[in-house]
C-alpha positions as CSV (number, residue, x, y, z in Angstrom):
1,M,102.1,109.6,62.2
2,R,101.1,109.8,58.5
3,E,97.4,110.5,57.8
4,I,95.5,111.3,54.6
5,V,92.6,113.8,54.6
6,F,90.4,113.4,51.6
7,D,87.2,114.4,49.9
8,T,85.2,113.2,46.9
9,E,82.7,114.7,44.4
10,T,80.2,112.4,42.8
11,T,77.2,112.3,40.4
12,G,74.9,111.5,43.2
13,L,74.4,109.9,46.6
14,D,74.4,106.1,46.0
15,P,77.2,104.2,44.2
16,Q,75.0,101.1,44.3
17,S,72.4,102.8,42.0
18,G,74.9,103.8,39.4
19,D,76.3,107.0,40.8
20,R,80.1,107.5,40.2
21,M,83.0,109.4,41.7
22,V,84.1,112.3,39.5
23,E,86.8,113.9,41.6
24,I,89.0,113.1,44.6
25,G,91.4,115.3,46.5
26,C,93.9,114.0,49.1
27,I,96.1,115.9,51.5
28,E,99.0,114.2,53.3
29,M,99.6,115.1,56.9
30,V,102.4,113.9,59.2
31,N,101.9,114.6,62.9
32,R,98.9,116.7,62.0
33,V,100.9,119.0,59.8
34,A,100.3,119.2,56.0
35,T,103.4,118.1,54.1
36,G,102.5,119.7,50.8
37,E,102.1,116.3,49.1
38,T,98.7,115.9,47.5
39,F,96.8,113.7,45.1
40,H,94.1,115.2,43.0
41,A,92.2,113.9,40.0
42,Y,89.0,114.3,37.9
43,F,87.4,111.2,36.4
44,N,85.1,110.6,33.5
45,P,82.1,108.9,35.1
46,E,81.0,107.4,31.7
47,R,77.4,108.7,32.4
48,D,75.4,111.9,32.5
49,M,75.8,114.5,35.2
50,P,72.5,115.2,37.0
51,P,71.7,118.9,37.3
52,G,71.5,118.8,41.0
53,A,74.9,117.3,41.4
54,E,76.4,119.8,38.9
55,A,74.9,122.6,40.9
56,V,76.9,121.5,44.0
57,H,80.3,121.0,42.5
58,G,80.1,122.7,39.1
59,L,81.6,119.7,37.2
60,S,79.8,119.3,33.9
61,E,79.5,116.3,31.7
62,A,81.4,118.2,29.0
63,F,84.2,119.1,31.4
64,L,84.7,115.5,32.5
65,S,84.4,114.0,29.1
66,D,88.1,114.0,28.3
67,K,89.3,113.1,31.9
68,P,90.8,109.7,32.6
69,L,88.6,106.8,33.9
70,F,89.0,105.9,37.6
71,R,90.7,102.6,36.7
72,D,93.4,104.5,34.8
73,R,94.6,106.2,38.0
74,A,93.5,103.7,40.6
75,S,96.9,102.2,41.2
76,E,98.5,105.6,41.6
77,L,95.8,106.6,44.1
78,V,96.1,103.4,46.1
79,E,99.9,103.9,46.3
80,F,99.4,107.5,47.6
81,L,97.0,106.4,50.2
82,G,99.3,103.6,51.5
83,D,98.3,102.2,54.8
84,A,97.6,105.6,56.5
85,P,94.4,106.4,58.4
86,L,91.9,108.2,56.0
87,V,90.1,111.3,57.4
88,A,86.9,112.5,55.8
89,H,83.8,114.4,56.6
90,H,80.8,112.1,56.6
91,A,83.5,109.5,56.0
92,A,81.1,106.6,55.3
93,F,79.9,108.4,52.2
94,D,83.4,108.9,50.7
95,F,84.5,105.4,51.7
96,G,81.4,104.0,50.0
97,F,82.2,105.6,46.7
98,L,86.0,104.9,47.0
99,N,85.5,101.2,47.6
100,A,82.8,100.9,44.9
101,E,85.2,102.4,42.4
102,L,88.1,100.2,43.6
103,A,85.9,97.1,43.4
104,A,84.8,97.9,39.8
105,C,88.5,97.8,38.7
106,K,89.4,94.7,40.8
107,H,91.3,96.5,43.5
108,A,91.1,95.5,47.1
109,A,88.7,97.6,49.3
110,I,90.0,100.0,51.8
111,D,89.6,98.6,55.3
112,M,86.8,100.6,57.1
113,A,89.0,100.4,60.3
114,R,91.2,103.1,58.7
115,M,88.2,105.5,58.6
116,V,88.3,108.7,60.7
117,D,85.0,110.6,60.5
118,T,85.4,114.3,61.4
119,V,81.6,114.5,61.8
120,A,81.8,112.0,64.6
121,L,84.7,113.9,66.2
122,A,82.8,117.2,65.9
123,R,79.6,115.7,67.4
124,K,81.5,114.5,70.4
125,R,83.3,117.8,70.9
126,H,80.4,120.1,70.1
127,P,77.1,118.3,70.8
128,G,74.1,119.9,69.4
129,A,76.0,122.3,67.2
130,K,76.0,122.5,63.4
131,L,78.5,120.0,62.0
132,S,78.8,121.0,58.3
133,L,82.2,121.8,57.0
134,D,81.2,125.5,56.5
135,A,79.9,125.6,60.1
136,L,83.1,124.2,61.5
137,C,85.3,126.5,59.5
138,T,83.2,129.4,60.9
139,R,83.6,128.1,64.4
140,Y,87.4,127.8,64.1
141,G,88.0,131.0,62.2
142,I,89.2,129.2,59.0
143,D,88.9,131.3,55.9
144,R,86.6,129.7,53.3
145,S,85.8,132.8,51.3
146,H,87.3,131.2,48.2
147,R,84.9,128.2,48.5
148,V,82.2,129.2,45.9
149,K,81.3,125.6,45.1
150,H,82.3,122.2,46.5
151,G,85.7,121.0,45.2
152,A,87.4,117.8,46.4
153,L,90.9,119.2,46.9
154,L,89.8,122.6,48.3
155,D,87.4,120.9,50.7
156,A,90.2,118.5,51.8
157,E,92.4,121.4,52.5
158,L,89.8,123.1,54.6
159,L,89.0,119.8,56.4
160,A,92.7,119.3,57.2
161,Q,92.6,122.6,59.1
162,V,89.3,121.6,60.9
163,Y,90.8,118.2,61.8
164,V,93.7,119.8,63.5
165,E,91.4,122.0,65.6
166,L,89.1,119.0,66.4
167,T,92.1,117.1,67.7
168,G,93.6,119.8,69.9
169,G,94.8,122.6,67.7
170,R,98.4,123.5,67.1
171,Q,99.2,124.3,70.7
172,I,101.9,126.7,69.6
173,G,103.1,127.6,73.0
174,L,103.2,124.1,74.4
175,E,106.9,123.5,73.7
176,L,107.9,126.8,75.2
177,A,105.8,126.2,78.3
178,T,107.5,122.8,78.7
179,Q,110.9,124.3,78.4
180,Q,110.1,127.0,80.9
181,G,108.7,124.4,83.3
182,S,111.9,122.3,83.0
183,R,114.0,125.4,83.8
184,A,111.8,126.1,86.8
185,K,112.6,122.7,88.2
186,Q,116.4,123.2,87.9
187,P,118.2,124.0,91.2
188,V,118.8,127.7,91.7
189,E,122.4,128.7,92.5
190,T,123.0,130.5,95.8
191,A,123.5,134.2,95.2
192,V,126.9,135.7,95.9
193,K,126.9,138.0,99.0
194,V,128.2,141.4,98.1
195,E,129.5,143.7,100.9
196,K,128.4,147.3,100.5
197,A,130.1,150.3,102.1
198,A,127.9,152.1,104.7
199,R,126.8,155.6,103.6
200,P,126.4,158.5,106.1
201,P,122.8,159.4,106.9
202,R,121.3,162.1,104.7
203,Q,120.1,165.4,106.2
204,H,116.2,165.7,106.2
205,A,115.7,168.6,108.5
206,A,114.5,171.9,107.0
207,S,117.0,174.7,106.8
208,A,116.4,178.1,108.5
209,D,115.6,179.7,105.2
210,E,113.0,176.9,104.3
211,L,111.4,177.3,107.8
212,A,111.1,181.1,107.2
213,R,109.5,180.7,103.8
214,H,107.1,178.1,105.1
215,K,106.0,180.4,108.0
216,A,105.4,183.3,105.5
217,F,103.2,181.0,103.3
218,V,101.2,179.8,106.3
219,D,100.6,183.4,107.4
220,T,98.8,184.1,104.1
221,I,96.1,181.4,104.8
222,E,92.9,183.0,106.0
223,A,91.1,181.2,108.8
224,P,93.2,178.0,108.9
225,V,91.4,175.0,110.3
226,W,94.1,174.4,112.9
227,N,93.1,177.7,114.6
228,S,89.4,176.6,114.9
């Protein structure tokens, strides 16, 4: 099954109030394994970058000024997404921005039925635990030492690993265990009976010399308990 794990970076929290998407990173997975196919783009938001947002992702207005507009790459993005389920962390947030940008350039919205929210998966599996991407990476031993600031493609790569763990992990030994189980159910052939030649009994009695040396040793023991 093909799935897309994705993340976005934005100018703020609400696309309805004028905030825009400035970065998207997508990872293609087939049967929960990353294929190496990705889609990554920065976008010129055609507006200023609030300091609070820049502090999170490090994308400045100057850096984004020469990047393409979302509409310039919208068709390419939609083609990459295809009809696959879309996996995101706090997915409603990312879907909200994605659909707002698609609507602005007259593309059809992404059906919310395709949304897979890893926060909801994590809440069900780890009730009461911290559910941030950082916390889940720590829980599952996923290296995030290179994550200095948020980045859409980097966060999508980390989330893809978290998603695998949330949905059962790699289960590396499963196939081997299945094969071993199958072999165990196979009929066992009757062993061939091998006739062995009888051997003469081995001598275990002590020799006269051994008896004499044993007596000499015993005589050296002072006040043996067997004489008490």
